[in-house]
PDB file of N, CA, C and O in Angstrom:
ATOM      1  N   MET A   1      -6.034  20.493  -8.052  1.00  0.00           N
ATOM      2  CA  MET A   1      -4.953  21.434  -9.188  1.00  0.00           C
ATOM      3  C   MET A   1      -6.045  22.330  -8.922  1.00  0.00           C
ATOM      4  O   MET A   1      -5.784  22.879  -7.851  1.00  0.00           O
ATOM      5  N   ALA A   2      -6.773  22.606  -9.222  1.00  0.00           N
ATOM      6  CA  ALA A   2      -7.921  23.626  -9.500  1.00  0.00           C
ATOM      7  C   ALA A   2      -8.338  24.971  -8.570  1.00  0.00           C
ATOM      8  O   ALA A   2      -9.176  25.862  -8.715  1.00  0.00           O
ATOM      9  N   LEU A   3      -7.324  24.664  -7.541  1.00  0.00           N
ATOM     10  CA  LEU A   3      -6.692  25.545  -6.652  1.00  0.00           C
ATOM     11  C   LEU A   3      -5.002  25.655  -6.459  1.00  0.00           C
ATOM     12  O   LEU A   3      -4.386  25.782  -5.401  1.00  0.00           O
ATOM     13  N   GLY A   4      -4.554  25.576  -7.617  1.00  0.00           N
ATOM     14  CA  GLY A   4      -3.577  25.818  -7.581  1.00  0.00           C
ATOM     15  C   GLY A   4      -2.006  24.344  -7.558  1.00  0.00           C
ATOM     16  O   GLY A   4      -0.844  24.419  -7.955  1.00  0.00           O
ATOM     17  N   ALA A   5      -2.397  23.773  -7.230  1.00  0.00           N
ATOM     18  CA  ALA A   5      -2.010  22.842  -7.175  1.00  0.00           C
ATOM     19  C   ALA A   5      -1.188  21.899  -7.999  1.00  0.00           C
ATOM     20  O   ALA A   5      -1.805  20.976  -8.530  1.00  0.00           O
ATOM     21  N   SER A   6       0.401  22.002  -8.237  1.00  0.00           N
ATOM     22  CA  SER A   6       0.798  21.430  -9.811  1.00  0.00           C
ATOM     23  C   SER A   6       0.345  19.502  -9.451  1.00  0.00           C
ATOM     24  O   SER A   6      -0.113  19.011  -8.419  1.00  0.00           O
ATOM     25  N   ARG A   7       0.749  18.771 -10.892  1.00  0.00           N
ATOM     26  CA  ARG A   7       0.561  17.501 -11.351  1.00  0.00           C
ATOM     27  C   ARG A   7       1.319  16.671  -9.991  1.00  0.00           C
ATOM     28  O   ARG A   7       0.948  15.596  -9.520  1.00  0.00           O
ATOM     29  N   ALA A   8       2.399  17.454  -9.563  1.00  0.00           N
ATOM     30  CA  ALA A   8       3.388  16.521  -8.970  1.00  0.00           C
ATOM     31  C   ALA A   8       2.866  16.617  -7.541  1.00  0.00           C
ATOM     32  O   ALA A   8       3.142  15.795  -6.667  1.00  0.00           O
ATOM     33  N   GLN A   9       2.085  17.690  -7.373  1.00  0.00           N
ATOM     34  CA  GLN A   9       1.573  17.500  -5.667  1.00  0.00           C
ATOM     35  C   GLN A   9       0.755  16.468  -6.024  1.00  0.00           C
ATOM     36  O   GLN A   9       0.987  15.261  -5.950  1.00  0.00           O
ATOM     37  N   VAL A  10      -0.446  17.163  -6.508  1.00  0.00           N
ATOM     38  CA  VAL A  10      -1.352  15.931  -6.592  1.00  0.00           C
ATOM     39  C   VAL A  10      -0.556  14.389  -6.399  1.00  0.00           C
ATOM     40  O   VAL A  10      -0.814  13.580  -5.507  1.00  0.00           O
ATOM     41  N   LEU A  11       0.199  14.268  -7.192  1.00  0.00           N
ATOM     42  CA  LEU A  11       0.348  12.104  -7.309  1.00  0.00           C
ATOM     43  C   LEU A  11       1.507  12.455  -5.920  1.00  0.00           C
ATOM     44  O   LEU A  11       2.330  11.665  -6.383  1.00  0.00           O
ATOM     45  N   ALA A  12       2.007  12.825  -5.016  1.00  0.00           N
ATOM     46  CA  ALA A  12       2.510  13.120  -4.213  1.00  0.00           C
ATOM     47  C   ALA A  12       1.496  12.991  -2.898  1.00  0.00           C
ATOM     48  O   ALA A  12       1.787  12.225  -1.979  1.00  0.00           O
ATOM     49  N   MET A  13       0.535  13.628  -2.881  1.00  0.00           N
ATOM     50  CA  MET A  13      -0.714  13.665  -2.129  1.00  0.00           C
ATOM     51  C   MET A  13      -1.535  11.921  -2.121  1.00  0.00           C
ATOM     52  O   MET A  13      -1.509  11.150  -1.162  1.00  0.00           O
ATOM     53  N   VAL A  14      -1.987  11.746  -3.031  1.00  0.00           N
ATOM     54  CA  VAL A  14      -2.463  10.285  -2.938  1.00  0.00           C
ATOM     55  C   VAL A  14      -1.761   9.604  -2.734  1.00  0.00           C
ATOM     56  O   VAL A  14      -2.138   8.467  -2.448  1.00  0.00           O
ATOM     57  N   MET A  15      -0.171   9.954  -2.769  1.00  0.00           N
ATOM     58  CA  MET A  15       0.548   8.420  -3.145  1.00  0.00           C
ATOM     59  C   MET A  15       0.963   8.334  -1.480  1.00  0.00           C
ATOM     60  O   MET A  15       1.096   7.196  -1.030  1.00  0.00           O
ATOM     61  N   ARG A  16       1.110   9.156  -0.822  1.00  0.00           N
ATOM     62  CA  ARG A  16       1.172   9.925   0.438  1.00  0.00           C
ATOM     63  C   ARG A  16      -0.318   9.488   1.766  1.00  0.00           C
ATOM     64  O   ARG A  16      -0.517   9.354   2.973  1.00  0.00           O
ATOM     65  N   GLU A  17      -0.883   9.439   0.678  1.00  0.00           N
ATOM     66  CA  GLU A  17      -2.252   9.051   1.725  1.00  0.00           C
ATOM     67  C   GLU A  17      -2.496   7.255   2.011  1.00  0.00           C
ATOM     68  O   GLU A  17      -2.667   6.508   2.974  1.00  0.00           O
ATOM     69  N   SER A  18      -2.349   7.127   0.043  1.00  0.00           N
ATOM     70  CA  SER A  18      -1.997   5.719   0.525  1.00  0.00           C
ATOM     71  C   SER A  18      -1.346   4.907   1.077  1.00  0.00           C
ATOM     72  O   SER A  18      -1.586   3.721   1.306  1.00  0.00           O
ATOM     73  N   LEU A  19      -0.218   5.725   1.385  1.00  0.00           N
ATOM     74  CA  LEU A  19       1.380   5.130   2.117  1.00  0.00           C
ATOM     75  C   LEU A  19       0.852   4.754   3.249  1.00  0.00           C
ATOM     76  O   LEU A  19       1.247   3.748   3.839  1.00  0.00           O
ATOM     77  N   TRP A  20      -0.325   5.694   3.788  1.00  0.00           N
ATOM     78  CA  TRP A  20      -0.702   5.097   5.028  1.00  0.00           C
ATOM     79  C   TRP A  20      -1.263   4.282   5.997  1.00  0.00           C
ATOM     80  O   TRP A  20      -1.040   3.961   7.164  1.00  0.00           O
ATOM     81  N   VAL A  21      -2.481   3.938   4.669  1.00  0.00           N
ATOM     82  CA  VAL A  21      -3.360   2.996   4.548  1.00  0.00           C
ATOM     83  C   VAL A  21      -2.411   1.546   4.907  1.00  0.00           C
ATOM     84  O   VAL A  21      -2.801   0.705   5.717  1.00  0.00           O
ATOM     85  N   LEU A  22      -1.097   1.438   4.137  1.00  0.00           N
ATOM     86  CA  LEU A  22      -0.052   0.408   3.954  1.00  0.00           C
ATOM     87  C   LEU A  22       0.226   0.331   4.793  1.00  0.00           C
ATOM     88  O   LEU A  22      -0.262  -0.633   5.383  1.00  0.00           O
ATOM     89  N   LEU A  23       1.441   1.419   5.792  1.00  0.00           N
ATOM     90  CA  LEU A  23       1.920   1.123   7.289  1.00  0.00           C
ATOM     91  C   LEU A  23       0.893   0.937   8.071  1.00  0.00           C
ATOM     92  O   LEU A  23       1.153   0.280   9.079  1.00  0.00           O
ATOM     93  N   LEU A  24      -0.396   1.359   7.927  1.00  0.00           N
ATOM     94  CA  LEU A  24      -1.317   0.711   8.900  1.00  0.00           C
ATOM     95  C   LEU A  24      -1.786  -0.296   8.784  1.00  0.00           C
ATOM     96  O   LEU A  24      -2.377  -0.774   9.753  1.00  0.00           O
ATOM     97  N   GLY A  25      -1.704  -1.065   7.473  1.00  0.00           N
ATOM     98  CA  GLY A  25      -1.834  -2.998   7.220  1.00  0.00           C
ATOM     99  C   GLY A  25      -0.312  -3.379   7.976  1.00  0.00           C
ATOM    100  O   GLY A  25      -0.091  -4.584   8.089  1.00  0.00           O
ATOM    101  N   LEU A  26       0.274  -2.851   8.265  1.00  0.00           N
ATOM    102  CA  LEU A  26       1.714  -3.740   7.912  1.00  0.00           C
ATOM    103  C   LEU A  26       1.609  -3.412   9.876  1.00  0.00           C
ATOM    104  O   LEU A  26       1.845  -4.197  10.794  1.00  0.00           O
ATOM    105  N   ALA A  27       1.308  -2.425   9.909  1.00  0.00           N
ATOM    106  CA  ALA A  27       1.563  -2.557  11.699  1.00  0.00           C
ATOM    107  C   ALA A  27       0.408  -3.565  12.419  1.00  0.00           C
ATOM    108  O   ALA A  27       0.531  -4.120  13.511  1.00  0.00           O
ATOM    109  N   CYS A  28      -0.416  -3.621  11.762  1.00  0.00           N
ATOM    110  CA  CYS A  28      -1.362  -4.385  12.541  1.00  0.00           C
ATOM    111  C   CYS A  28      -1.225  -5.701  11.907  1.00  0.00           C
ATOM    112  O   CYS A  28      -1.406  -6.674  12.640  1.00  0.00           O
ATOM    113  N   GLY A  29      -0.939  -5.902  10.678  1.00  0.00           N
ATOM    114  CA  GLY A  29      -1.062  -7.476  10.303  1.00  0.00           C
ATOM    115  C   GLY A  29       0.280  -8.065  10.772  1.00  0.00           C
ATOM    116  O   GLY A  29       0.116  -9.198  11.223  1.00  0.00           O
ATOM    117  N   ILE A  30       1.399  -7.697  10.801  1.00  0.00           N
ATOM    118  CA  ILE A  30       2.768  -8.169  10.749  1.00  0.00           C
ATOM    119  C   ILE A  30       2.445  -9.102  12.422  1.00  0.00           C
ATOM    120  O   ILE A  30       2.448 -10.320  12.602  1.00  0.00           O
ATOM    121  N   PRO A  31       2.257  -8.276  13.173  1.00  0.00           N
ATOM    122  CA  PRO A  31       1.775  -8.962  15.169  1.00  0.00           C
ATOM    123  C   PRO A  31       0.699 -10.086  14.663  1.00  0.00           C
ATOM    124  O   PRO A  31       0.722 -11.244  15.082  1.00  0.00           O
ATOM    125  N   LEU A  32       0.057  -9.754  14.016  1.00  0.00           N
ATOM    126  CA  LEU A  32      -1.447 -11.053  14.017  1.00  0.00           C
ATOM    127  C   LEU A  32      -0.618 -11.912  13.076  1.00  0.00           C
ATOM    128  O   LEU A  32      -1.083 -13.043  13.223  1.00  0.00           O
ATOM    129  N   THR A  33       0.433 -11.971  12.127  1.00  0.00           N
ATOM    130  CA  THR A  33       0.892 -13.284  12.093  1.00  0.00           C
ATOM    131  C   THR A  33       2.049 -13.703  12.963  1.00  0.00           C
ATOM    132  O   THR A  33       2.690 -14.728  12.730  1.00  0.00           O
ATOM    133  N   ILE A  34       2.284 -12.964  13.881  1.00  0.00           N
ATOM    134  CA  ILE A  34       3.380 -13.622  14.460  1.00  0.00           C
ATOM    135  C   ILE A  34       2.743 -14.352  15.944  1.00  0.00           C
ATOM    136  O   ILE A  34       3.502 -14.874  16.760  1.00  0.00           O
ATOM    137  N   PHE A  35       1.523 -14.304  16.101  1.00  0.00           N
ATOM    138  CA  PHE A  35       0.447 -14.334  16.390  1.00  0.00           C
ATOM    139  C   PHE A  35      -0.255 -15.292  16.105  1.00  0.00           C
ATOM    140  O   PHE A  35      -0.579 -15.977  17.075  1.00  0.00           O
ATOM    141  N   ALA A  36      -0.650 -15.637  15.059  1.00  0.00           N
ATOM    142  CA  ALA A  36      -1.061 -16.911  14.384  1.00  0.00           C
ATOM    143  C   ALA A  36      -0.402 -17.655  13.578  1.00  0.00           C
ATOM    144  O   ALA A  36      -0.830 -18.178  12.549  1.00  0.00           O
ATOM    145  N   VAL A  37       1.493 -17.772  14.382  1.00  0.00           N
ATOM    146  CA  VAL A  37       1.586 -18.675  13.671  1.00  0.00           C
ATOM    147  C   VAL A  37       1.818 -19.836  14.482  1.00  0.00           C
ATOM    148  O   VAL A  37       2.432 -20.807  14.038  1.00  0.00           O
ATOM    149  N   ARG A  38       1.369 -19.786  15.618  1.00  0.00           N
ATOM    150  CA  ARG A  38       1.752 -21.283  16.112  1.00  0.00           C
ATOM    151  C   ARG A  38       0.439 -22.483  16.064  1.00  0.00           C
ATOM    152  O   ARG A  38       0.159 -23.666  16.258  1.00  0.00           O
ATOM    153  N   PRO A  39       0.055 -21.511  15.759  1.00  0.00           N
ATOM    154  CA  PRO A  39      -2.051 -22.701  15.269  1.00  0.00           C
ATOM    155  C   PRO A  39      -0.934 -23.150  13.983  1.00  0.00           C
ATOM    156  O   PRO A  39      -0.820 -24.373  14.065  1.00  0.00           O
ATOM    157  N   LEU A  40      -0.302 -22.763  13.139  1.00  0.00           N
ATOM    158  CA  LEU A  40      -0.369 -22.380  11.459  1.00  0.00           C
ATOM    159  C   LEU A  40       1.277 -23.728  11.839  1.00  0.00           C
ATOM    160  O   LEU A  40       1.453 -24.346  10.789  1.00  0.00           O
ATOM    161  N   LYS A  41       2.088 -24.101  12.699  1.00  0.00           N
ATOM    162  CA  LYS A  41       3.171 -24.585  12.100  1.00  0.00           C
ATOM    163  C   LYS A  41       3.306 -25.849  11.969  1.00  0.00           C
ATOM    164  O   LYS A  41       4.305 -26.490  11.644  1.00  0.00           O
ATOM    165  N   SER A  42       1.810 -26.344  12.348  1.00  0.00           N
ATOM    166  CA  SER A  42       2.114 -28.423  11.905  1.00  0.00           C
ATOM    167  C   SER A  42       1.541 -27.889  10.021  1.00  0.00           C
ATOM    168  O   SER A  42       1.934 -28.816   9.314  1.00  0.00           O
ATOM    169  N   MET A  43       1.028 -27.120   9.369  1.00  0.00           N
ATOM    170  CA  MET A  43       0.934 -26.321   8.112  1.00  0.00           C
ATOM    171  C   MET A  43       2.376 -26.592   7.509  1.00  0.00           C
ATOM    172  O   MET A  43       2.295 -27.080   6.382  1.00  0.00           O
ATOM    173  N   LEU A  44       3.523 -26.427   7.905  1.00  0.00           N
ATOM    174  CA  LEU A  44       4.519 -25.957   7.145  1.00  0.00           C
ATOM    175  C   LEU A  44       5.835 -26.887   7.483  1.00  0.00           C
ATOM    176  O   LEU A  44       6.350 -27.206   8.555  1.00  0.00           O
ATOM    177  N   TYR A  45       6.201 -27.223   5.938  1.00  0.00           N
ATOM    178  CA  TYR A  45       6.802 -28.450   6.010  1.00  0.00           C
ATOM    179  C   TYR A  45       8.281 -27.793   5.507  1.00  0.00           C
ATOM    180  O   TYR A  45       8.408 -27.044   4.538  1.00  0.00           O
ATOM    181  N   GLN A  46       9.420 -28.276   6.442  1.00  0.00           N
ATOM    182  CA  GLN A  46      10.960 -27.988   6.718  1.00  0.00           C
ATOM    183  C   GLN A  46      11.017 -26.470   6.941  1.00  0.00           C
ATOM    184  O   GLN A  46      12.069 -25.889   6.673  1.00  0.00           O
ATOM    185  N   MET A  47       9.933 -25.768   7.425  1.00  0.00           N
ATOM    186  CA  MET A  47       9.910 -24.259   7.528  1.00  0.00           C
ATOM    187  C   MET A  47      10.240 -23.428   8.754  1.00  0.00           C
ATOM    188  O   MET A  47      10.361 -24.301   9.613  1.00  0.00           O
ATOM    189  N   SER A  48      10.421 -22.460   9.249  1.00  0.00           N
ATOM    190  CA  SER A  48      10.807 -22.557  10.589  1.00  0.00           C
ATOM    191  C   SER A  48       9.740 -21.790  10.435  1.00  0.00           C
ATOM    192  O   SER A  48       9.660 -21.135   9.396  1.00  0.00           O
ATOM    193  N   PRO A  49       8.493 -21.685  11.615  1.00  0.00           N
ATOM    194  CA  PRO A  49       6.845 -20.469  11.491  1.00  0.00           C
ATOM    195  C   PRO A  49       7.520 -19.256  11.717  1.00  0.00           C
ATOM    196  O   PRO A  49       6.803 -18.294  11.445  1.00  0.00           O
ATOM    197  N   LEU A  50       8.689 -18.945  12.134  1.00  0.00           N
ATOM    198  CA  LEU A  50       9.136 -17.091  11.716  1.00  0.00           C
ATOM    199  C   LEU A  50      10.358 -16.975  11.408  1.00  0.00           C
ATOM    200  O   LEU A  50      11.221 -16.634  12.217  1.00  0.00           O
ATOM    201  N   ASP A  51      10.595 -17.276  10.063  1.00  0.00           N
ATOM    202  CA  ASP A  51      11.418 -17.844   8.813  1.00  0.00           C
ATOM    203  C   ASP A  51      11.147 -15.890   8.376  1.00  0.00           C
ATOM    204  O   ASP A  51      10.261 -15.237   7.822  1.00  0.00           O
ATOM    205  N   PRO A  52      12.646 -15.560   9.094  1.00  0.00           N
ATOM    206  CA  PRO A  52      12.875 -14.422   8.430  1.00  0.00           C
ATOM    207  C   PRO A  52      12.401 -14.021   6.902  1.00  0.00           C
ATOM    208  O   PRO A  52      11.514 -13.275   6.488  1.00  0.00           O
ATOM    209  N   PHE A  53      13.260 -14.741   6.329  1.00  0.00           N
ATOM    210  CA  PHE A  53      13.374 -14.513   4.904  1.00  0.00           C
ATOM    211  C   PHE A  53      12.113 -14.280   3.938  1.00  0.00           C
ATOM    212  O   PHE A  53      11.851 -13.489   3.031  1.00  0.00           O
ATOM    213  N   SER A  54      11.219 -15.739   4.799  1.00  0.00           N
ATOM    214  CA  SER A  54       9.668 -15.154   4.072  1.00  0.00           C
ATOM    215  C   SER A  54       8.862 -13.990   4.607  1.00  0.00           C
ATOM    216  O   SER A  54       7.859 -13.591   4.015  1.00  0.00           O
ATOM    217  N   PHE A  55       9.304 -13.448   5.726  1.00  0.00           N
ATOM    218  CA  PHE A  55       8.192 -12.184   6.294  1.00  0.00           C
ATOM    219  C   PHE A  55       8.852 -11.558   5.007  1.00  0.00           C
ATOM    220  O   PHE A  55       8.167 -11.185   4.055  1.00  0.00           O
ATOM    221  N   ALA A  56      10.354 -11.457   5.039  1.00  0.00           N
ATOM    222  CA  ALA A  56      10.459  -9.881   4.318  1.00  0.00           C
ATOM    223  C   ALA A  56      10.117  -9.939   2.672  1.00  0.00           C
ATOM    224  O   ALA A  56       9.670  -8.967   2.061  1.00  0.00           O
ATOM    225  N   VAL A  57      10.419 -11.323   2.021  1.00  0.00           N
ATOM    226  CA  VAL A  57       9.648 -12.009   1.235  1.00  0.00           C
ATOM    227  C   VAL A  57       8.130 -11.196   0.683  1.00  0.00           C
ATOM    228  O   VAL A  57       8.018 -10.363  -0.215  1.00  0.00           O
ATOM    229  N   ALA A  58       6.885 -11.876   1.723  1.00  0.00           N
ATOM    230  CA  ALA A  58       5.807 -11.270   1.945  1.00  0.00           C
ATOM    231  C   ALA A  58       6.052 -10.004   2.288  1.00  0.00           C
ATOM    232  O   ALA A  58       6.319  -9.423   1.237  1.00  0.00           O
ATOM    233  N   ILE A  59       6.120  -9.111   3.359  1.00  0.00           N
ATOM    234  CA  ILE A  59       6.399  -8.131   3.459  1.00  0.00           C
ATOM    235  C   ILE A  59       7.142  -6.977   1.634  1.00  0.00           C
ATOM    236  O   ILE A  59       6.555  -6.222   0.858  1.00  0.00           O
ATOM    237  N   SER A  60       7.632  -7.141   1.661  1.00  0.00           N
ATOM    238  CA  SER A  60       8.774  -6.734  -0.284  1.00  0.00           C
ATOM    239  C   SER A  60       7.940  -6.872  -1.387  1.00  0.00           C
ATOM    240  O   SER A  60       8.131  -6.161  -2.374  1.00  0.00           O
ATOM    241  N   ALA A  61       6.757  -7.947  -1.346  1.00  0.00           N
ATOM    242  CA  ALA A  61       5.585  -8.373  -2.158  1.00  0.00           C
ATOM    243  C   ALA A  61       4.412  -7.399  -1.856  1.00  0.00           C
ATOM    244  O   ALA A  61       3.919  -6.750  -2.779  1.00  0.00           O
ATOM    245  N   MET A  62       3.915  -7.274  -0.468  1.00  0.00           N
ATOM    246  CA  MET A  62       3.064  -5.995   0.306  1.00  0.00           C
ATOM    247  C   MET A  62       3.120  -4.896  -0.782  1.00  0.00           C
ATOM    248  O   MET A  62       2.221  -4.460  -1.502  1.00  0.00           O
ATOM    249  N   ILE A  63       4.606  -4.528  -0.688  1.00  0.00           N
ATOM    250  CA  ILE A  63       5.014  -3.303  -0.656  1.00  0.00           C
ATOM    251  C   ILE A  63       4.992  -3.220  -2.385  1.00  0.00           C
ATOM    252  O   ILE A  63       4.641  -2.254  -3.063  1.00  0.00           O
ATOM    253  N   VAL A  64       5.235  -3.882  -2.621  1.00  0.00           N
ATOM    254  CA  VAL A  64       5.191  -3.891  -4.858  1.00  0.00           C
ATOM    255  C   VAL A  64       4.070  -3.587  -5.056  1.00  0.00           C
ATOM    256  O   VAL A  64       3.888  -2.521  -5.643  1.00  0.00           O
ATOM    257  N   VAL A  65       2.742  -4.503  -4.592  1.00  0.00           N
ATOM    258  CA  VAL A  65       1.653  -4.436  -5.026  1.00  0.00           C
ATOM    259  C   VAL A  65       0.882  -3.651  -4.880  1.00  0.00           C
ATOM    260  O   VAL A  65      -0.071  -3.345  -5.597  1.00  0.00           O
ATOM    261  N   SER A  66       1.389  -3.053  -3.475  1.00  0.00           N
ATOM    262  CA  SER A  66       0.830  -1.940  -3.149  1.00  0.00           C
ATOM    263  C   SER A  66       1.011  -0.867  -3.946  1.00  0.00           C
ATOM    264  O   SER A  66       0.249  -0.397  -4.790  1.00  0.00           O
ATOM    265  N   GLY A  67       2.116  -0.509  -3.597  1.00  0.00           N
ATOM    266  CA  GLY A  67       2.483   0.020  -4.393  1.00  0.00           C
ATOM    267  C   GLY A  67       2.035   1.083  -6.413  1.00  0.00           C
ATOM    268  O   GLY A  67       1.872   2.200  -6.906  1.00  0.00           O
ATOM    269  N   CYS A  68       2.066  -0.445  -6.758  1.00  0.00           N
ATOM    270  CA  CYS A  68       1.588  -0.206  -8.273  1.00  0.00           C
ATOM    271  C   CYS A  68      -0.178   0.115  -8.030  1.00  0.00           C
ATOM    272  O   CYS A  68      -0.830   0.882  -8.739  1.00  0.00           O
ATOM    273  N   ALA A  69      -0.673  -0.605  -6.966  1.00  0.00           N
ATOM    274  CA  ALA A  69      -2.028  -0.233  -6.886  1.00  0.00           C
ATOM    275  C   ALA A  69      -1.621   1.150  -6.067  1.00  0.00           C
ATOM    276  O   ALA A  69      -2.581   1.844  -6.403  1.00  0.00           O
ATOM    277  N   MET A  70      -0.999   1.808  -5.403  1.00  0.00           N
ATOM    278  CA  MET A  70      -1.221   3.208  -5.487  1.00  0.00           C
ATOM    279  C   MET A  70      -1.685   4.381  -6.534  1.00  0.00           C
ATOM    280  O   MET A  70      -2.641   5.156  -6.513  1.00  0.00           O
ATOM    281  N   PHE A  71      -0.535   4.171  -7.521  1.00  0.00           N
ATOM    282  CA  PHE A  71      -0.114   4.533  -8.425  1.00  0.00           C
ATOM    283  C   PHE A  71      -1.277   4.641  -9.439  1.00  0.00           C
ATOM    284  O   PHE A  71      -1.637   5.777  -9.747  1.00  0.00           O
ATOM    285  N   VAL A  72      -1.588   4.108  -9.715  1.00  0.00           N
ATOM    286  CA  VAL A  72      -3.210   4.032 -11.211  1.00  0.00           C
ATOM    287  C   VAL A  72      -3.577   5.081 -10.434  1.00  0.00           C
ATOM    288  O   VAL A  72      -2.958   6.121 -10.659  1.00  0.00           O
ATOM    289  N   PRO A  73      -4.725   5.122  -9.256  1.00  0.00           N
ATOM    290  CA  PRO A  73      -5.453   6.301  -8.729  1.00  0.00           C
ATOM    291  C   PRO A  73      -4.611   7.641  -8.821  1.00  0.00           C
ATOM    292  O   PRO A  73      -4.922   8.661  -9.438  1.00  0.00           O
ATOM    293  N   ALA A  74      -3.756   7.462  -8.254  1.00  0.00           N
ATOM    294  CA  ALA A  74      -2.841   8.559  -8.014  1.00  0.00           C
ATOM    295  C   ALA A  74      -2.506   9.297  -9.602  1.00  0.00           C
ATOM    296  O   ALA A  74      -2.774  10.498  -9.571  1.00  0.00           O
ATOM    297  N   ARG A  75      -1.998   8.839 -10.913  1.00  0.00           N
ATOM    298  CA  ARG A  75      -2.074   9.480 -12.055  1.00  0.00           C
ATOM    299  C   ARG A  75      -2.985  10.041 -12.452  1.00  0.00           C
ATOM    300  O   ARG A  75      -2.926  11.188 -12.895  1.00  0.00           O
ATOM    301  N   ARG A  76      -4.328   9.145 -12.355  1.00  0.00           N
ATOM    302  CA  ARG A  76      -5.427   9.760 -12.291  1.00  0.00           C
ATOM    303  C   ARG A  76      -5.948  10.866 -11.920  1.00  0.00           C
ATOM    304  O   ARG A  76      -6.744  11.551 -12.561  1.00  0.00           O
ATOM    305  N   ALA A  77      -5.549  11.052 -10.965  1.00  0.00           N
ATOM    306  CA  ALA A  77      -5.750  12.535 -10.331  1.00  0.00           C
ATOM    307  C   ALA A  77      -4.531  12.959 -10.671  1.00  0.00           C
ATOM    308  O   ALA A  77      -4.693  12.751 -11.873  1.00  0.00           O
ATOM    309  N   SER A  78      -3.643  13.304 -10.622  1.00  0.00           N
ATOM    310  CA  SER A  78      -3.494  14.263 -11.336  1.00  0.00           C
ATOM    311  C   SER A  78      -3.685  14.692 -12.970  1.00  0.00           C
ATOM    312  O   SER A  78      -3.600  15.849 -13.382  1.00  0.00           O
ATOM    313  N   SER A  79      -3.946  13.569 -13.753  1.00  0.00           N
ATOM    314  CA  SER A  79      -4.062  14.048 -15.117  1.00  0.00           C
ATOM    315  C   SER A  79      -5.141  14.092 -15.208  1.00  0.00           C
ATOM    316  O   SER A  79      -5.552  13.574 -16.246  1.00  0.00           O
ATOM    317  N   ILE A  80      -6.217  14.679 -14.276  1.00  0.00           N
ATOM    318  CA  ILE A  80      -7.620  15.294 -15.343  1.00  0.00           C
ATOM    319  C   ILE A  80      -7.734  16.685 -15.151  1.00  0.00           C
ATOM    320  O   ILE A  80      -7.325  17.296 -14.163  1.00  0.00           O
ATOM    321  N   GLU A  81      -8.405  17.248 -16.305  1.00  0.00           N
ATOM    322  CA  GLU A  81      -8.366  18.518 -16.036  1.00  0.00           C
ATOM    323  C   GLU A  81      -9.003  19.426 -14.988  1.00  0.00           C
ATOM    324  O   GLU A  81      -9.997  19.274 -14.278  1.00  0.00           O
ATOM    325  N   PRO A  82      -7.859  20.712 -15.148  1.00  0.00           N
ATOM    326  CA  PRO A  82      -8.861  21.097 -13.238  1.00  0.00           C
ATOM    327  C   PRO A  82     -10.583  21.646 -13.553  1.00  0.00           C
ATOM    328  O   PRO A  82     -11.573  21.370 -12.876  1.00  0.00           O
ATOM    329  N   MET A  83     -10.496  22.649 -15.032  1.00  0.00           N
ATOM    330  CA  MET A  83     -11.817  22.853 -15.196  1.00  0.00           C
ATOM    331  C   MET A  83     -12.651  21.719 -14.989  1.00  0.00           C
ATOM    332  O   MET A  83     -13.312  21.706 -13.951  1.00  0.00           O
ATOM    333  N   GLN A  84     -12.770  20.499 -15.999  1.00  0.00           N
ATOM    334  CA  GLN A  84     -13.555  19.369 -15.811  1.00  0.00           C
ATOM    335  C   GLN A  84     -13.802  19.113 -14.470  1.00  0.00           C
ATOM    336  O   GLN A  84     -14.957  19.267 -14.073  1.00  0.00           O
ATOM    337  N   ALA A  85     -12.824  18.704 -13.592  1.00  0.00           N
ATOM    338  CA  ALA A  85     -12.943  18.435 -12.172  1.00  0.00           C
ATOM    339  C   ALA A  85     -13.757  20.183 -12.028  1.00  0.00           C
ATOM    340  O   ALA A  85     -14.932  19.835 -11.907  1.00  0.00           O
ATOM    341  N   LEU A  86     -13.773  21.385 -11.990  1.00  0.00           N
ATOM    342  CA  LEU A  86     -15.188  21.955 -11.380  1.00  0.00           C
ATOM    343  C   LEU A  86     -16.192  22.008 -11.776  1.00  0.00           C
ATOM    344  O   LEU A  86     -17.064  22.349 -10.977  1.00  0.00           O
ATOM    345  N   ARG A  87     -16.650  21.662 -13.383  1.00  0.00           N
ATOM    346  CA  ARG A  87     -17.835  21.244 -13.876  1.00  0.00           C
ATOM    347  C   ARG A  87     -18.814  20.322 -12.779  1.00  0.00           C
ATOM    348  O   ARG A  87     -19.895  20.583 -12.252  1.00  0.00           O
ATOM    349  N   THR A  88     -17.871  19.075 -12.694  1.00  0.00           N
ATOM    350  CA  THR A  88     -18.677  18.111 -12.464  1.00  0.00           C
ATOM    351  C   THR A  88     -18.752  18.426 -10.803  1.00  0.00           C
ATOM    352  O   THR A  88     -19.200  17.588 -10.020  1.00  0.00           O
ATOM    353  N   GLU A  89     -18.463  19.192 -10.556  1.00  0.00           N
ATOM    354  CA  GLU A  89     -18.207  19.629  -8.649  1.00  0.00           C
ATOM    355  C   GLU A  89     -19.579  20.090  -8.822  1.00  0.00           C
ATOM    356  O   GLU A  89     -20.189  20.581  -7.872  1.00  0.00           O
TER     357      GLU A  89
END
């Protein structure tokens, strides 16, 4: 913001960078989960190991939780005063 960015641009930048981390985690986690489901099959009761509904709910929960976790630091970064940031640097 000290270099001319608006609050919305700072908020979008922080959210976008955090979204890449989420996508990387999902891209690595989903195949690993599918790979690890065979050994865990005996622990599942009356449920298919590759139940699409369970996968969808788990992925949706991850997206909602990480979205909330992204928003707090993004809002803090966009609300800081530019002069205060320059003084601390």
